[in-house]
C-alpha positions in Angstrom: 0.0 0.0 0.0 2.9 2.4 0.8 4.3 1.8 -2.6 1.0 2.6 -4.2 0.9 6.0 -2.4 4.2 6.9 -4.1 2.9 6.0 -7.5 1.1 8.6 -9.6 -0.6 5.9 -11.6 -2.4 4.8 -8.4 -4.1 8.2 -8.0 -5.0 8.3 -11.7 -6.7 4.8 -11.4 -8.6 5.9 -8.3 -9.7 9.2 -9.9 -11.0 7.4 -13.0 -12.9 4.8 -10.9 -14.4 7.6 -8.6 -15.7 9.3 -11.8 -17.1 6.0 -13.0 -18.8 5.3 -9.6 -20.6 8.7 -9.7 -21.5 8.4 -13.3 -22.8 4.8 -13.0 -25.0 5.6 -10.0 -26.4 8.8 -11.6 -26.9 7.0 -14.9 -28.8 4.2 -13.1 -31.4 6.8 -11.9 -31.6 8.3 -15.3 -32.2 4.9 -17.0 -34.8 3.9 -14.3 -36.8 7.1 -14.7 -36.5 7.4 -18.5 -34.1 10.3 -18.3 -36.7 12.5 -16.5 -35.9 12.5 -12.8 -38.7 13.6 -10.5 -37.7 15.8 -7.6 -37.8 13.1 -4.9 -35.6 10.8 -7.0 -33.0 13.5 -7.6 -32.9 14.1 -3.8 -32.5 10.4 -3.2 -29.7 10.1 -5.7 -27.7 12.9 -4.2 -28.3 11.6 -0.7 -27.1 8.1 -1.5 -24.2 9.2 -3.7 -21.8 9.8 -0.8 -22.5 6.3 0.6 -22.2 4.8 -2.9 -18.8 6.3 -3.6 -17.4 5.5 -0.2 -18.6 1.9 -0.2 -17.4 1.2 -3.8 -14.0 2.7 -3.3 -13.5 0.9 0.0 -14.4 -2.5 -1.5 -12.2 -1.9 -4.6 -9.3 -0.9 -2.3 -9.8 -3.7 0.2 -10.0 -6.4 -2.5 -6.7 -5.2 -4.1 -8.1 -3.9 -7.4 -5.5 -1.1 -7.5 -2.5 -3.4 -7.1 -2.6 -4.6 -10.7 -1.4 -2.8 -13.8 -4.3 -2.0 -16.1 -2.1 -2.4 -19.2 -2.0 -6.1 -18.4 -5.7 -6.5 -17.6 -6.9 -10.1 -18.0 -10.0 -12.2 -17.5 -9.0 -12.8 -13.9 -9.1 -9.0 -13.3 -12.6 -8.8 -14.8 -13.8 -11.6 -12.6 -12.4 -9.6 -9.6 -14.4 -6.6 -10.8 -17.5 -8.7 -11.0 -17.0 -10.0 -7.4 -16.2 -6.5 -6.0 -19.2 -4.8 -7.6 -21.5 -7.5 -6.4 -20.2 -7.2 -2.9 -20.4 -3.4 -2.9 -24.0 -3.5 -4.3 -24.9 -5.9 -1.5 -23.4 -3.6 1.1 -25.1 -0.5 -0.4 -28.5 -2.2 -0.3 -27.9 -3.3 3.3 -27.0 0.3 4.3 -30.1 1.7 2.6 -32.3 -0.9 4.2 -30.8 -0.2 7.6 -30.7 3.6 7.4 -33.7 4.5 5.3 -35.8 1.4 4.9 -36.8 0.6 1.3 -39.9 2.7 1.2 -39.8 4.9 -1.8 -36.6 3.5 -3.2 -36.5 1.7 -6.6 -34.8 -1.7 -6.4 -34.1 -1.4 -10.2 -31.7 1.4 -9.6 -29.3 -0.8 -7.6 -29.4 -3.6 -10.3 -28.7 -1.0 -13.1 -26.0 0.6 -11.0 -24.2 -2.8 -10.6 -24.4 -3.5 -14.3 -23.1 -0.1 -15.3 -20.3 -0.2 -12.8 -19.2 -3.6 -14.1 -19.4 -2.5 -17.7 -17.7 0.9 -17.2 -14.9 -0.3 -14.8 -14.2 -3.3 -17.0 -14.4 -1.3 -20.2 -12.0 1.3 -18.9 -9.4 -1.3 -18.1 -9.8 -3.1 -21.5 -9.5 0.3 -23.3 -6.2 1.0 -21.5 -4.9 -2.5 -22.2 -5.8 -2.1 -25.9 -4.1 1.2 -26.0 -0.8 -0.2 -24.7 -1.1 -3.3 -26.9 -1.5 -1.1 -29.9 1.4 1.2 -28.8 3.7 -1.7 -28.2 2.8 -3.7 -31.3 1.9 -1.1 -33.8 5.0 -1.8 -35.8 4.0 -5.4 -36.3 1.7 -6.1 -39.2 -0.2 -9.4 -39.0 -0.9 -9.8 -42.6 -0.9 -13.3 -44.0 0.3 -12.0 -47.3 3.2 -9.9 -45.9 6.6 -10.7 -47.3 9.1 -8.6 -45.4 12.7 -8.2 -46.2 13.9 -8.6 -42.6 12.9 -12.2 -42.4 10.4 -12.4 -39.6 7.4 -14.2 -41.0 6.6 -17.3 -39.0 4.2 -20.3 -39.4 3.0 -21.8 -36.1 2.3 -25.5 -36.0 -0.5 -26.1 -33.5 -3.7 -24.2 -33.2 -4.4 -25.1 -29.6 -3.7 -23.5 -26.2 0.1 -23.3 -26.8 -0.4 -21.8 -30.2 -2.8 -19.2 -28.8 -0.2 -18.3 -26.1 2.5 -17.8 -28.6 0.4 -15.5 -30.8 -0.7 -13.5 -27.7 2.8 -13.1 -26.6 4.0 -11.9 -30.0 1.1 -9.4 -30.2 1.6 -8.0 -26.7 5.4 -7.6 -26.9 6.9 -4.6 -28.6 10.4 -6.2 -28.6 9.4 -9.3 -30.6 9.2 -8.6 -34.3 7.7 -11.9 -35.5 4.8 -11.8 -37.9 2.5 -14.8 -37.6 1.5 -15.7 -41.1 -0.8 -18.5 -40.1 -1.3 -21.7 -38.1 -1.3 -25.4 -39.1 -3.3 -28.0 -37.4 -4.6 -31.5 -38.4 -7.9 -30.8 -36.7 -10.4 -30.3 -39.5 -12.8 -28.3 -37.2 -10.2 -25.6 -36.9 -9.7 -25.0 -40.6 -10.6 -21.5 -41.8 -10.9 -20.1 -38.2 -8.7 -17.5 -36.7 -6.8 -17.1 -33.4 -6.3 -13.4 -32.5 -6.8 -12.6 -36.2 -4.3 -15.2 -37.4 -5.9 -17.9 -39.7 -5.6 -21.6 -39.5 -4.4 -22.4 -43.0 -4.5 -26.1 -43.2 -3.0 -29.4 -42.0 0.6 -30.3 -41.5 0.8 -31.9 -45.0 0.4 -28.4 -46.5 3.5 -27.1 -44.8 5.8 -27.2 -47.8 3.3 -25.5 -50.1 2.6 -22.7 -47.5 6.3 -22.1 -47.0 6.8 -21.6 -50.7 3.7 -19.4 -51.2 3.6 -17.3 -48.0 7.2 -16.2 -47.8 7.8 -17.9 -44.5 11.2 -17.4 -42.7 10.8 -19.6 -39.6 8.6 -22.3 -38.1 7.4 -22.3 -34.5 6.2 -25.6 -33.0 3.5 -25.0 -30.3 2.1 -28.4 -29.6 1.2 -28.9 -25.9 0.9 -32.7 -26.1 2.0 -35.1 -28.8 3.1 -38.6 -29.0 6.7 -39.5 -30.0 5.5 -40.5 -33.5 3.5 -37.3 -34.0 6.5 -35.2 -33.0 8.8 -37.1 -35.4 6.3 -36.4 -38.2 6.3 -32.7 -37.3 10.1 -32.5 -37.1 10.6 -34.4 -40.4 8.1 -32.0 -42.1 10.0 -29.0 -40.7 13.4 -30.4 -41.8 12.1 -30.9 -45.4 11.4 -27.2 -45.7 15.0 -26.3 -45.0 13.9 -23.5 -42.7 14.9 -23.0 -39.0 12.4 -24.2 -36.5 12.0 -24.0 -32.8 9.7 -25.5 -30.2 7.8 -24.2 -27.2 8.9 -26.1 -24.0 6.6 -28.7 -22.5 4.1 -27.6 -19.9 6.2 -29.4 -17.2 9.0 -26.9 -18.0 6.7 -23.9 -17.6 5.9 -22.9 -14.1 2.3 -21.9 -13.4 1.5 -21.7 -17.1 3.6 -18.6 -17.7 4.5 -19.3 -21.3 6.8 -16.7 -23.0 7.8 -16.6 -26.6 11.4 -16.2 -25.4 11.2 -19.7 -24.0 11.2 -21.1 -27.6 14.2 -23.4 -28.1 15.7 -25.9 -30.4 14.0 -29.3 -30.6 15.6 -31.9 -28.2 15.4 -35.7 -28.0 13.1 -35.3 -25.0 10.5 -33.8 -27.3 10.5 -37.0 -29.4 9.6 -39.2 -26.4 6.1 -37.7 -26.6 5.4 -38.0 -22.8 2.4 -36.0 -21.5 3.1 -33.6 -18.6 2.9 -35.1 -15.1 -0.2 -34.1 -13.1 0.7 -34.0 -9.5 -1.4 -34.0 -6.4 0.3 -30.9 -5.1 -1.9 -30.7 -2.0 -0.9 -34.1 -0.7 2.8 -33.6 -1.6 2.8 -30.2 0.2 1.4 -31.8 3.3 4.4 -34.0 3.8 7.1 -31.6 2.6 5.9 -28.1 3.4 7.5 -26.8 6.6 9.4 -30.1 7.0 13.1 -31.0 7.1 14.0 -33.0 4.1 17.3 -34.9 3.5 18.5 -36.0 0.1 21.4 -38.4 -0.4 23.3 -38.3 -3.7 21.9 -34.7 -3.9 24.5 -33.7 -6.6 23.7 -36.5 -9.0 21.2 -36.4 -11.9 18.2 -37.6 -10.0 19.2 -36.3 -6.6 19.7 -32.7 -7.8 16.4 -32.7 -9.6 14.7 -34.1 -6.5 16.2 -31.1 -4.6 14.8 -28.7 -7.2 11.4 -30.2 -7.0 11.3 -30.4 -3.2 12.0 -26.7 -2.7 8.9 -25.9 -4.7 6.9 -27.1 -1.7 8.7 -24.7 0.8 10.4 -27.2 3.2 11.7 -25.8 6.4 15.2 -27.0 5.6 16.9 -29.3 3.1 19.9 -31.4 4.1 22.3 -32.1 1.1 24.4 -35.2 1.4 26.9 -36.2 -1.3 30.3 -37.9 -1.4 31.4 -35.8 -4.4 32.7 -32.4 -3.4 32.2 -31.0 -6.9 28.6 -32.3 -7.2 27.7 -31.0 -3.7 29.2 -27.6 -4.4 27.3 -27.4 -7.7 23.9 -28.0 -6.3 24.7 -25.7 -3.3 25.6 -22.8 -5.7 22.4 -23.5 -7.8 20.2 -23.4 -4.7 21.8 -20.2 -3.4 22.3 -18.1 -6.5 19.8 -19.3 -9.1 16.9 -20.7 -7.1 17.3 -18.3 -4.2 16.8 -21.0 -1.5 19.1 -20.5 1.5 17.7 -22.9 4.1 20.1 -25.8 3.3 22.9 -27.6 5.0 25.7 -29.4 3.1 27.1 -32.7 4.4 30.2 -33.9 2.5 30.5 -37.6 3.1 29.5 -41.1 2.1 26.4 -43.1 3.1 28.9 -45.8 3.9 30.0 -43.8 7.0 27.5 -45.0 9.5 28.7 -42.6 12.3 28.5 -39.6 10.1 25.0 -40.6 9.0 24.0 -41.1 12.6 25.3 -37.7 13.7 23.7 -36.0 10.7 20.2 -37.5 11.4 20.6 -36.9 15.1 21.5 -33.2 14.6 18.9 -32.3 12.0 16.1 -34.9 12.6 14.8 -35.0 9.0 11.1 -35.8 8.5 11.5 -37.2 4.9 14.5 -38.8 3.2 15.0 -39.4 -0.5 17.8 -41.9 -0.9 19.3 -41.4 -4.4 23.0 -42.1 -3.6 24.1 -45.2 -5.5 26.7 -46.5 -8.0 24.8 -47.1 -11.2 27.2 -47.6 -14.1 26.8 -51.2 -15.1 30.3 -52.0 -16.6 32.0 -50.1 -13.7 30.3 -52.3 -11.1 31.1 -55.4 -13.1 34.8 -54.6 -12.8 34.5 -53.4 -9.1 31.6 -55.6 -7.7 32.7 -55.0 -4.0 31.8 -51.3 -4.4 28.2 -52.2 -5.3 28.0 -54.1 -2.0 29.8 -51.4 0.1 27.8 -48.4 -1.4 24.5 -49.6 -2.8 23.7 -52.2 -0.1 25.7 -51.4 3.0 25.4 -47.7 2.5 21.6 -48.0 2.0 21.3 -50.1 5.1 23.2 -47.6 7.1 20.9 -44.8 6.1 17.8 -46.9 6.7 19.0 -47.9 10.1 19.7 -44.3 11.3 16.4 -43.2 9.8 14.6 -45.9 11.8 16.6 -44.9 14.9 15.8 -41.2 14.7 12.2 -41.5 13.8 12.1 -40.4 10.1 8.5 -40.3 8.9 9.1 -41.3 5.3 12.0 -42.9 3.5 12.0 -43.2 -0.3 14.6 -45.5 -2.0 15.4 -44.6 -5.6 15.6 -47.9 -7.4 15.9 -49.0 -11.1 14.4 -51.3 -13.7 17.7 -53.1 -13.7 16.7 -54.6 -10.4 14.1 -56.7 -12.3 15.5 -60.2 -13.2 19.0 -58.6 -13.0 21.8 -59.7 -15.3 24.5 -57.5 -13.8 26.0 -56.7 -10.4 24.5 -53.2 -10.3 21.0 -54.5 -10.9 21.4 -57.3 -8.4 22.7 -54.8 -5.7 19.7 -52.5 -6.3 17.4 -55.5 -5.9 18.9 -56.2 -2.5 18.3 -52.6 -1.5 14.6 -53.1 -2.2 14.7 -56.3 -0.1 16.2 -54.4 2.8 12.8 -52.9 3.5 11.7 -56.2 4.9 14.2 -55.8 7.7 12.3 -52.7 8.8 8.8 -54.3 8.7 7.9 -53.1 12.2 9.5 -49.7 11.9 7.6 -46.5 12.6 9.3 -45.1 9.5 7.4 -45.7 6.3 9.9 -47.2 3.8 9.2 -47.5 0.1 11.1 -47.9 -3.1 10.5 -46.3 -6.5 11.6 -48.3 -9.6 11.9 -46.7 -13.1 14.1 -46.9 -16.2 16.6 -44.6 -17.8 16.2 -40.8 -17.7 17.2 -38.7 -20.6 20.2 -36.6 -20.0 21.4 -38.3 -16.8 25.0 -39.0 -16.2 24.4 -42.7 -17.1 22.3 -42.0 -20.1 23.5 -42.7 -23.7 22.1 -39.3 -24.9 25.0 -37.2 -23.7 27.5 -39.7 -25.1 25.7 -39.7 -28.5 25.7 -35.9 -28.6 29.4 -35.7 -27.9 30.1 -38.3 -30.6 27.9 -36.4 -33.1 29.7 -33.1 -32.3 33.0 -34.8 -33.1 31.7 -36.0 -36.4 31.0 -39.6 -35.4 30.9 -42.5 -35.3 28.0 -43.0 -33.0 28.5 -46.3 -31.1 25.5 -48.5 -30.3 26.0 -51.8 -28.5 23.4 -53.8 -30.5 20.8 -53.0 -33.2 18.0 -54.5 -31.2 18.8 -53.2 -27.7 15.8 -51.3 -26.1 15.4 -49.2 -23.0 12.7 -47.3 -21.2 13.1 -43.6 -21.0 11.6 -40.6 -19.2 12.8 -37.1 -18.4 14.7 -36.3 -15.3 12.0 -33.8 -14.1 9.2 -36.3 -14.7 11.0 -39.0 -12.7 11.7 -36.7 -9.8 8.1 -35.4 -9.7 6.7 -39.0 -9.7 9.1 -40.0 -7.0 7.6 -37.1 -4.8 4.1 -38.3 -5.7 4.8 -41.9 -4.8 6.1 -40.7 -1.5 2.5 -39.7 -0.6 1.0 -43.1 -1.4 3.1 -45.6 0.6 1.9 -47.4 3.7 5.2 -49.2 4.1 7.3 -51.7 2.2 5.8 -51.1 -1.3 7.8 -50.9 -4.5 6.3 -48.3 -6.8 6.9 -48.5 -10.5 6.6 -45.5 -12.7 4.8 -45.8 -16.0 7.6 -45.7 -18.6 5.5 -45.9 -21.8 6.9 -47.9 -24.7 10.5 -49.0 -24.8 12.7 -47.2 -27.2 15.3 -48.8 -29.5 18.7 -47.3 -28.9 19.5 -47.5 -32.6 16.4 -45.5 -33.4 17.4 -43.0 -30.7 20.8 -42.6 -32.4 19.2 -42.0 -35.8 16.8 -39.4 -34.3 19.7 -37.5 -32.5 21.8 -37.4 -35.7 18.8 -36.0 -37.7 18.1 -33.4 -35.0 21.7 -32.2 -35.4 21.0 -31.5 -39.1 22.9 -34.6 -40.4 21.9 -37.9 -42.0 22.7 -41.2 -40.4 25.0 -43.4 -42.5 25.8 -40.5 -44.7 27.2 -37.7 -42.6 27.5 -39.7 -39.3 28.2 -43.4 -39.2 26.6 -45.7 -36.6 28.8 -48.5 -35.4 27.5 -51.6 -33.5 30.1 -52.6 -30.8 28.3 -55.5 -29.1 26.7 -55.8 -25.7 28.9 -54.7 -22.8 29.5 -56.9 -19.8 26.4 -57.2 -17.7 24.1 -55.7 -20.3 21.0 -57.3 -21.7 19.0 -56.5 -24.8 15.9 -55.2 -23.0 14.8 -54.1 -19.6 11.8 -55.2 -17.6 9.7 -53.4 -15.0 8.4 -56.3 -13.0 9.7 -59.8 -12.3 7.8 -63.1 -12.2 5.8 -63.5 -9.0 5.3 -59.7 -8.5 1.7 -58.6 -8.9 1.2 -55.1 -10.4 -1.6 -53.0 -9.0 -2.8 -49.6 -10.3 -2.9 -46.6 -8.0 -5.0 -43.5 -8.0 -2.3 -41.9 -10.1 -2.3 -43.0 -13.8 1.5 -43.0 -14.0 2.3 -44.9 -10.8 1.7 -48.6 -10.1 2.6 -50.6 -7.0 4.1 -54.0 -6.8 3.3 -56.7 -4.3 5.9 -59.5 -3.9 5.8 -62.9 -2.2 4.8 -63.1 1.5 7.5 -64.7 3.7 7.8 -66.1 7.2 9.1 -62.7 8.4 11.3 -63.7 11.4 12.9 -66.7 9.6 13.4 -64.6 6.5 15.0 -61.7 8.4 17.4 -64.0 10.3 18.6 -65.6 7.1 18.8 -62.3 5.2 20.9 -60.7 8.0 23.3 -63.6 7.9 23.6 -63.3 4.1 24.3 -59.6 4.3 27.1 -60.2 6.8 28.7 -62.8 4.6 28.3 -60.5 1.6 30.1 -57.6 3.4 32.9 -60.0 4.5 33.7 -61.0 0.9 33.4 -57.4 -0.3 35.8 -56.3 2.4 38.3 -58.8 0.9 37.6 -57.4 -2.7 36.7 -61.0 -3.7 34.8 -60.5 -7.0 33.7 -64.2 -7.3 32.6 -64.3 -3.7 30.5 -61.2 -4.2 28.8 -62.7 -7.3 28.1 -66.0 -5.5 26.5 -64.1 -2.5 24.3 -62.0 -4.8 23.2 -65.2 -6.6 22.2 -66.6 -3.2 20.3 -63.5 -2.1 18.7 -62.8 -5.4 17.8 -66.2 -7.0 16.6 -64.5 -10.2 20.0 -63.0 -10.8 21.1 -64.4 -14.2 24.4 -63.2 -15.6 23.8 -65.2 -18.8 21.0 -62.7 -19.6 
C-alpha cells in the first residue's frame, strides 16, 4: 500500500474509478426514470451518492483492485471486478435498508448501477490495455500476405492452447518482431478459423506449399501434447522445408502456465519421447514436505539434484544435502543459493557408507523425509568393481535406513531401477537387494518405500550425452546392439513422480513409474543425428560394438511373481511380492548380508557374485 501512495498511476486509477462510480449511479437513476428525474428521485440520488462512492472505493481498495497494472488486464481481473461490484452493491442495499428502509426506493436502480459499474470499470481497463497493446505492437503487421525483407514471417504448428499463447505473446510484446502468417493443425474443425486474427491455414501436410507461397522465414512448433510418433512427423516435415524451426517447451517446464515466446528453443530428443506432462497431487505432496526438514542423499547426481529442485517448490523448512562428491555437492549448493534463491540448506560432504556420520547428521537435523538417491549405477564399472556395489549400494543404504529408523524419520524413499528386475548384472542385483532391505524394517515406525523406473534422458548414465558428444566430433556413434531397447523418461518427470509416490506408501511397497513404450537405442541414435541436421549413415556413421559386460537386450519393469496394482495416479503402479515367514526370512537375510560384506571387504569378486546369486535367485548373468 505504501508503494501505491508513491505511485502517480495509483491516483489516476482511483480518480477514474471515482468518476465511474458517480457516473454509473447517476446514470442508473436516469435509466430507471427514462431520463426524466422527479424531484424526490434526484434528492434520493444525491443523498445516496456519498454512501455509494465510499462503499465502492472501500471495496475496490480492500480487494486489491488497485494493485494490478491496467495495461495487463486479464479475464481474472474482470472476474475480480465482478466480485467486487456484487459485494459493494450488496453492502449498499444493506445500508439503505438499515438507514432508510426501502420505502420509496427503486430496487431497479441498484441492479442497473451494478451492471453499469461492471461495464464501465471493466471497459476502462480493457481500453487502457488495448491502447498499450497497440502502442507496443503497432510496428508489427499481422498480414498473412506480408513478405518482409527482414525475415520475420513465421508459421505456427499447433492451433491449440500453446499456439494461442505464442500469438498472444507476440502481439503483446513490442520487442518481438515476429509476424504470424498462419497456423497449421490437423484438426479439420479448426480450418478457416482464426486465433487473434491469425488464420488456421490447413493441416501439417500443407507445410511445404505454404512455406513456398507465404514467404515464411521460420517455423514455431507449439504443440502442448503429442506422441513421439507425431512429434517425429512434425520434425521431419519442418526439416524438409530447410527453414529454421523452434519448439515451445513442454508444460512441465513452464511454471504456473507462464508461457513466454522467449522460451522457444531448439528441438531436443526429449520432445520426441512424446510423454504427456505429469499431473501432481500438489496438496498431498505439500502436506508431507511443506515446513518439514528433508534430507536427500546423492543430492548432486542427476536424479538427486532434480529431487532437490522439485522439493524446494513445496517450501520445506530446511533441506539437508548429502553427497560424497565435493564437486557435485558444491554445484547443487551454488544453484540453490544463487539461481533458485533458496538458502535454508545444510551441506554434508560424506558417504552413506560412513555410519557414524549418518547417525550424527540424522541426530542433529532430525529429518522428516529422506530421499535416498545415492548409488553407484554404471553397469560396466560395477562389473569390474563388484565389491563397491556391496559397500555403497547395499551397506550404505542399510546404514541410512538404520539411522532413519533410529531417529524417527517419517518417510524414506529409495530410488531404485528397472535393472533390479531379473538382474543380469552386479549393479541391478545390488539394487534389488536394497529393495529387499525394506523387509528388515517391517515393524519400523518409518514408512519405507522404493520407486523403480528406467533410464532418464540426460542423466550421467544416459546414452544421450554420449551420443551428442560423438555427433559433435563427427562420429561415429556407437550402439551396442541394433535390437537393444530401453525405457526412457525425463529427469523432471522421474523426480516429480518420486515425490508423488512418497505420498502413497503405507510401508514396504515398491512403486513403479509408467515408462511408456521401450525405445530402440539404434532409433534414438538415428533421431539424434537427424536433430543435429545430419543424415545417419551419410554424414555420421553408426557402429555396433556388441553388448557390454552385464548388459541385456531389453529391460523389464516387473519380475515373475510380482503382482502389479494400479494406484490413483495414472503414471504410478505398486508391486506386491511374495509373503514370507518374516522372522525366519530376516534372520537368514541378515546372515547373508554379513557374509556378503565380508567377501566385499576382501575385494573378492567371485565371492560377491556368489552371494548375490544366493540372495537374489533370479540374478542371471547369462541374460
